[in-house]
C-alpha positions as CSV (number, residue, x, y, z in Angstrom):
1,X,-30.0,-46.2,6.2
2,X,-33.7,-46.7,6.4
3,X,-34.1,-47.2,2.6
4,X,-36.5,-50.0,2.3
5,X,-37.3,-50.8,-1.5
6,X,-40.6,-52.4,-2.1
7,X,-42.6,-54.9,0.0
8,X,-41.3,-58.4,-0.9
9,X,-38.9,-60.1,1.4
10,X,-35.2,-60.4,0.5
11,X,-33.3,-63.7,0.4
12,X,-30.8,-64.6,3.1
13,X,-28.0,-62.8,1.5
14,X,-30.0,-60.2,-0.4
15,X,-27.9,-61.1,-3.5
16,X,-28.0,-62.9,-6.7
17,X,-26.3,-65.9,-5.0
18,X,-29.6,-66.4,-3.1
19,X,-30.9,-68.3,-6.2
20,X,-29.8,-71.9,-5.7
21,X,-27.0,-72.8,-7.9
22,X,-25.7,-69.4,-8.8
23,X,-22.2,-68.3,-7.9
24,X,-20.2,-65.1,-8.4
25,X,-16.5,-64.6,-8.6
26,X,-14.6,-61.3,-9.2
27,X,-11.2,-60.2,-10.0
28,X,-10.4,-56.5,-9.1
29,X,-7.4,-54.5,-10.8
30,X,-6.2,-51.3,-9.2
31,X,-3.1,-49.0,-9.2
32,X,-0.9,-47.3,-12.0
33,X,-4.0,-45.6,-13.5
34,X,-6.2,-48.8,-13.6
35,X,-9.4,-49.3,-11.9
36,X,-11.1,-52.2,-13.7
37,X,-11.8,-56.0,-13.4
38,X,-14.0,-59.0,-14.2
39,X,-17.1,-60.2,-12.6
40,X,-18.2,-63.8,-13.4
41,X,-21.8,-65.1,-12.9
42,X,-21.5,-68.9,-12.9
43,X,-24.8,-70.8,-12.8
44,X,-24.7,-74.6,-12.1
45,X,-25.7,-76.6,-15.3
46,X,-24.6,-74.0,-17.7
47,X,-22.8,-76.7,-19.7
48,X,-26.2,-78.4,-20.5
49,X,-27.7,-74.9,-21.4
50,X,-30.2,-73.0,-19.3
51,X,-33.3,-70.9,-20.6
52,X,-32.4,-67.4,-21.1
53,X,-33.2,-64.0,-22.8
54,X,-31.7,-60.7,-23.6
55,X,-33.4,-57.3,-23.5
56,X,-31.9,-54.2,-25.1
57,X,-32.9,-50.8,-23.7
58,X,-30.5,-49.0,-25.9
59,X,-27.9,-51.0,-28.0
60,X,-24.9,-48.7,-27.6
61,X,-22.6,-51.5,-26.3
62,X,-20.9,-54.7,-26.7
63,X,-22.7,-57.8,-25.5
64,X,-20.8,-60.7,-26.9
65,X,-22.9,-63.8,-27.6
66,X,-26.4,-61.9,-27.3
67,X,-27.6,-62.8,-30.8
68,X,-27.4,-66.6,-30.2
69,X,-29.1,-66.2,-26.8
70,X,-31.8,-64.3,-28.6
71,X,-32.1,-66.9,-31.3
72,X,-32.0,-70.0,-29.3
73,X,-33.3,-68.9,-25.9
74,X,-30.5,-70.5,-23.9
75,X,-27.1,-69.7,-22.4
76,X,-24.3,-72.3,-22.6
77,X,-21.6,-70.5,-20.7
78,X,-21.1,-68.4,-17.6
79,X,-21.9,-64.7,-18.0
80,X,-18.9,-62.3,-17.5
81,X,-18.9,-58.6,-17.2
82,X,-15.8,-56.2,-17.6
83,X,-14.6,-52.8,-19.1
84,X,-15.5,-51.9,-22.7
85,X,-12.2,-52.5,-24.6
86,X,-11.4,-55.5,-22.6
87,X,-14.6,-57.3,-23.6
88,X,-13.0,-59.2,-26.4
89,X,-10.0,-60.3,-24.3
90,X,-12.3,-61.5,-21.7
91,X,-14.4,-63.5,-24.2
92,X,-11.3,-65.0,-25.6
93,X,-10.0,-66.1,-22.1
94,X,-13.5,-67.5,-21.2
95,X,-13.4,-69.5,-24.4
96,X,-10.0,-70.9,-23.4
97,X,-11.5,-71.8,-20.0
98,X,-14.4,-73.5,-21.7
99,X,-12.3,-75.5,-24.1
100,X,-10.1,-76.7,-21.4
101,X,-13.3,-78.4,-19.7
102,X,-14.7,-79.8,-23.0
103,X,-12.1,-81.3,-25.3
104,X,-14.7,-82.2,-27.8
105,X,-16.3,-78.7,-28.1
106,X,-16.1,-77.1,-31.7
107,X,-18.7,-74.3,-31.1
108,X,-19.3,-72.3,-28.0
109,X,-21.1,-69.1,-27.3
110,X,-19.4,-67.1,-24.6
111,X,-21.5,-64.3,-23.0
112,X,-19.6,-61.1,-22.0
113,X,-21.0,-57.7,-21.3
114,X,-19.4,-54.4,-20.5
115,X,-19.6,-50.9,-19.5
116,X,-17.1,-48.1,-20.2
117,X,-14.8,-47.5,-17.1
118,X,-12.4,-45.2,-19.0
119,X,-13.1,-42.2,-16.8
120,X,-11.1,-43.8,-13.8
121,X,-9.2,-46.5,-15.7
122,X,-6.7,-46.4,-18.5
123,X,-9.0,-48.2,-20.7
124,X,-6.7,-48.4,-23.9
125,X,-4.3,-50.6,-22.2
126,X,-6.8,-53.5,-22.1
127,X,-5.3,-54.8,-18.9
128,X,-7.5,-57.9,-18.4
129,X,-5.4,-61.1,-18.7
130,X,-6.5,-64.7,-19.1
131,X,-5.4,-65.3,-15.5
132,X,-7.7,-62.6,-14.2
133,X,-10.6,-64.1,-16.0
134,X,-9.9,-67.7,-14.9
135,X,-9.4,-66.4,-11.2
136,X,-12.8,-64.9,-11.3
137,X,-14.4,-68.1,-12.7
138,X,-12.4,-70.4,-10.5
139,X,-13.1,-68.6,-7.3
140,X,-16.9,-68.1,-7.9
141,X,-18.9,-68.8,-4.7
142,X,-22.4,-68.9,-3.6
143,X,-21.7,-66.4,-0.6
144,X,-21.8,-62.8,-0.2
145,X,-21.1,-60.8,-3.2
146,X,-18.5,-57.9,-2.9
147,X,-20.4,-54.6,-4.0
148,X,-19.3,-51.2,-5.1
149,X,-15.6,-50.9,-6.2
150,X,-15.1,-54.6,-7.1
151,X,-14.6,-56.6,-10.2
152,X,-16.3,-55.1,-13.3
153,X,-17.5,-52.2,-11.2
154,X,-14.1,-51.1,-9.9
155,X,-13.9,-48.1,-12.2
156,X,-17.7,-47.3,-13.0
157,X,-19.7,-44.2,-12.1
158,X,-23.5,-43.6,-12.0
159,X,-25.9,-40.8,-11.5
160,X,-23.1,-38.4,-10.7
161,X,-21.3,-40.5,-8.0
162,X,-19.0,-43.4,-7.9
163,X,-20.8,-46.7,-8.3
164,X,-19.9,-50.2,-9.3
165,X,-21.4,-53.7,-8.6
166,X,-24.7,-54.1,-6.9
167,X,-26.9,-57.0,-6.0
168,X,-30.1,-57.8,-4.4
169,X,-32.7,-60.4,-4.4
170,X,-36.5,-61.1,-3.5
171,X,-38.5,-64.1,-2.7
172,X,-42.0,-65.1,-3.7
173,X,-44.7,-66.4,-1.5
174,X,-44.1,-69.9,-2.9
175,X,-40.3,-69.8,-1.8
176,X,-38.8,-69.1,-5.2
177,X,-36.2,-66.4,-5.8
178,X,-35.4,-63.6,-8.2
179,X,-31.8,-62.3,-7.8
180,X,-30.0,-59.6,-9.9
181,X,-26.5,-58.2,-10.2
182,X,-25.7,-54.8,-11.8
183,X,-22.8,-53.1,-13.3
184,X,-23.8,-49.4,-12.8
185,X,-22.3,-46.7,-15.2
186,X,-24.9,-44.4,-16.4
187,X,-26.2,-40.8,-16.1
188,X,-29.2,-39.2,-14.7
189,X,-30.4,-37.7,-11.4
190,X,-30.0,-40.0,-8.4
191,X,-33.5,-40.6,-6.9
192,X,-34.1,-42.6,-3.8
193,X,-37.6,-43.7,-3.0
194,X,-38.8,-40.9,-5.2
195,X,-36.6,-38.2,-3.7
196,X,-34.0,-36.6,-6.0
197,X,-30.5,-36.4,-4.7
198,X,-28.6,-33.7,-6.8
199,X,-25.0,-34.3,-7.7
200,X,-22.3,-32.6,-9.8
201,X,-22.5,-34.3,-13.1
202,X,-19.4,-36.6,-13.9
203,X,-18.0,-35.9,-17.5
204,X,-17.2,-39.4,-18.4
205,X,-17.3,-41.1,-21.7
206,X,-19.9,-44.0,-22.0
207,X,-23.0,-44.3,-19.9
208,X,-24.2,-47.9,-19.7
209,X,-25.7,-50.5,-17.4
210,X,-25.4,-54.3,-17.5
211,X,-28.0,-56.2,-15.5
212,X,-28.0,-59.9,-15.0
213,X,-31.2,-61.5,-13.7
214,X,-31.2,-65.0,-12.2
215,X,-34.2,-67.0,-10.9
216,X,-35.2,-70.6,-10.1
217,X,-38.7,-70.0,-11.4
218,X,-39.6,-72.4,-14.2
219,X,-40.0,-69.8,-16.9
220,X,-39.4,-70.2,-20.6
221,X,-37.1,-67.9,-22.8
222,X,-40.1,-65.7,-23.8
223,X,-41.1,-65.1,-20.1
224,X,-37.5,-64.4,-19.2
225,X,-37.4,-61.7,-21.9
226,X,-40.4,-60.2,-20.1
227,X,-38.4,-60.2,-16.9
228,X,-35.4,-58.8,-18.6
229,X,-37.3,-55.8,-20.0
230,X,-38.8,-54.9,-16.5
231,X,-35.1,-54.9,-15.2
232,X,-34.3,-52.1,-17.7
233,X,-37.5,-50.3,-16.8
234,X,-36.4,-50.4,-13.2
235,X,-33.4,-48.1,-14.0
236,X,-35.9,-45.2,-14.1
237,X,-36.7,-45.8,-10.6
238,X,-33.4,-44.6,-9.4
239,X,-33.2,-41.6,-11.9
240,X,-31.7,-43.0,-15.1
241,X,-32.0,-40.5,-18.1
242,X,-31.4,-43.4,-20.6
243,X,-28.9,-41.2,-22.5
244,X,-28.3,-41.9,-26.2
245,X,-24.8,-43.0,-25.7
246,X,-25.9,-45.5,-23.0
247,X,-25.9,-49.4,-23.6
248,X,-28.6,-50.6,-21.4
249,X,-28.9,-54.5,-21.4
250,X,-30.5,-57.1,-19.2
251,X,-29.9,-60.8,-19.5
252,X,-32.2,-63.2,-17.6
253,X,-31.9,-66.9,-17.1
254,X,-33.4,-69.6,-14.9
255,X,-31.8,-72.6,-13.3
256,X,-35.0,-74.5,-13.8
257,X,-34.8,-76.4,-17.1
258,X,-38.6,-77.4,-17.6
259,X,-40.8,-74.3,-18.2
260,X,-44.0,-74.5,-16.4
261,X,-45.3,-71.0,-15.2
262,X,-48.6,-69.3,-16.2
263,X,-48.3,-65.9,-17.6
264,X,-51.1,-64.8,-15.4
265,X,-48.9,-65.4,-12.4
266,X,-46.0,-63.1,-13.6
267,X,-47.2,-60.3,-11.5
268,X,-45.0,-61.2,-8.5
269,X,-42.0,-62.0,-10.5
270,X,-42.2,-58.7,-12.2
271,X,-42.5,-57.0,-8.9
272,X,-39.5,-59.0,-7.5
273,X,-37.2,-58.1,-10.4
274,X,-38.1,-54.3,-10.4
275,X,-37.6,-54.2,-6.6
276,X,-34.3,-56.1,-6.8
277,X,-32.8,-53.9,-9.6
278,X,-33.8,-50.8,-7.8
279,X,-32.1,-52.0,-4.6
280,X,-29.1,-53.3,-6.4
281,X,-28.5,-50.1,-8.2
282,X,-28.7,-48.1,-4.8
283,X,-26.3,-50.7,-3.4
284,X,-23.8,-50.2,-6.1
285,X,-23.7,-46.6,-5.0
286,X,-23.8,-46.7,-1.3
287,X,-21.2,-49.4,-1.2
288,X,-18.7,-47.6,-3.6
289,X,-15.9,-45.4,-2.1
290,X,-14.3,-42.3,-3.5
291,X,-11.9,-43.3,-6.2
292,X,-9.2,-41.4,-8.0
293,X,-7.8,-42.9,-11.2
294,X,-6.6,-42.3,-14.7
295,X,-5.3,-38.8,-15.2
296,X,-6.0,-37.9,-11.5
297,X,-9.7,-37.9,-12.1
298,X,-11.8,-38.5,-9.0
299,X,-15.4,-39.8,-8.6
300,X,-16.9,-39.2,-5.1
301,X,-18.9,-41.7,-3.2
302,X,-22.5,-40.6,-2.5
303,X,-22.6,-39.1,1.0
304,X,-24.8,-41.4,3.0
305,X,-26.4,-38.6,5.0
306,X,-28.0,-37.3,1.7
307,X,-30.0,-40.6,1.3
308,X,-30.8,-41.7,4.8
309,X,-34.5,-41.8,5.2
310,X,-35.7,-39.8,8.2
311,X,-39.1,-39.9,9.7
312,X,-41.7,-37.4,8.4
């Protein structure tokens, strides 16, 4: 559509899976008033812990496991996303999956985030089963990531339109990668490369955004926290109003276990994460489709002709 975000080159897939060792799996649940699911981000080496950090733009949400990540600066499990009231069932199912793989484990810190998909899905039914969670984990791959109405983004809306899952990546001149995956479900005025795209507001409960940032840069947890904060800043580039009822979170991790990166060289990684988040959020909208769900509510996909960039 002629929308080119930033100046850094993308990875081969323009997805979080461009980061070596990062896989994504999704389970999508639709029909009978349901539009929900699970998205699993599965980095290789999670069982030996990976450096990580959490940033909170507004804490109106449920991010299971975040305090231990903040305290210790590592993740020790895959990262899962789902709908708000299914968060705890997903965390329990993830725990079962982890225990099955480590018969000696007595303490684990599952990391599960959420946004509220109750506008299009009967959220009170808490329909996510252990089988749905395990399927997302077991089928995770390093290939293309389905965007829009998939997994945890099946029932989400953003900026007045149907949204969902989005992903993007950027590479540095040294050949390292920053990739992001977003679960977009927040309010504001859609803005594409600085140009507003008006929409009829969607009257939905809960306005949140979960952002997962992956990289192979050798960053420590403090530096990853700096990346995570820039990820939340980038929501403003597409028009987020950071509403008081919005849970805006970013969790960043690296697959490199030995930190060795000067702070003075963070300019390009900062640029990579902001460009990736901006594009991933736009992808979550442009890849979504009009959806009718719970109580016959409909969220319309953004018309592509509204955002096609035309020559001046």
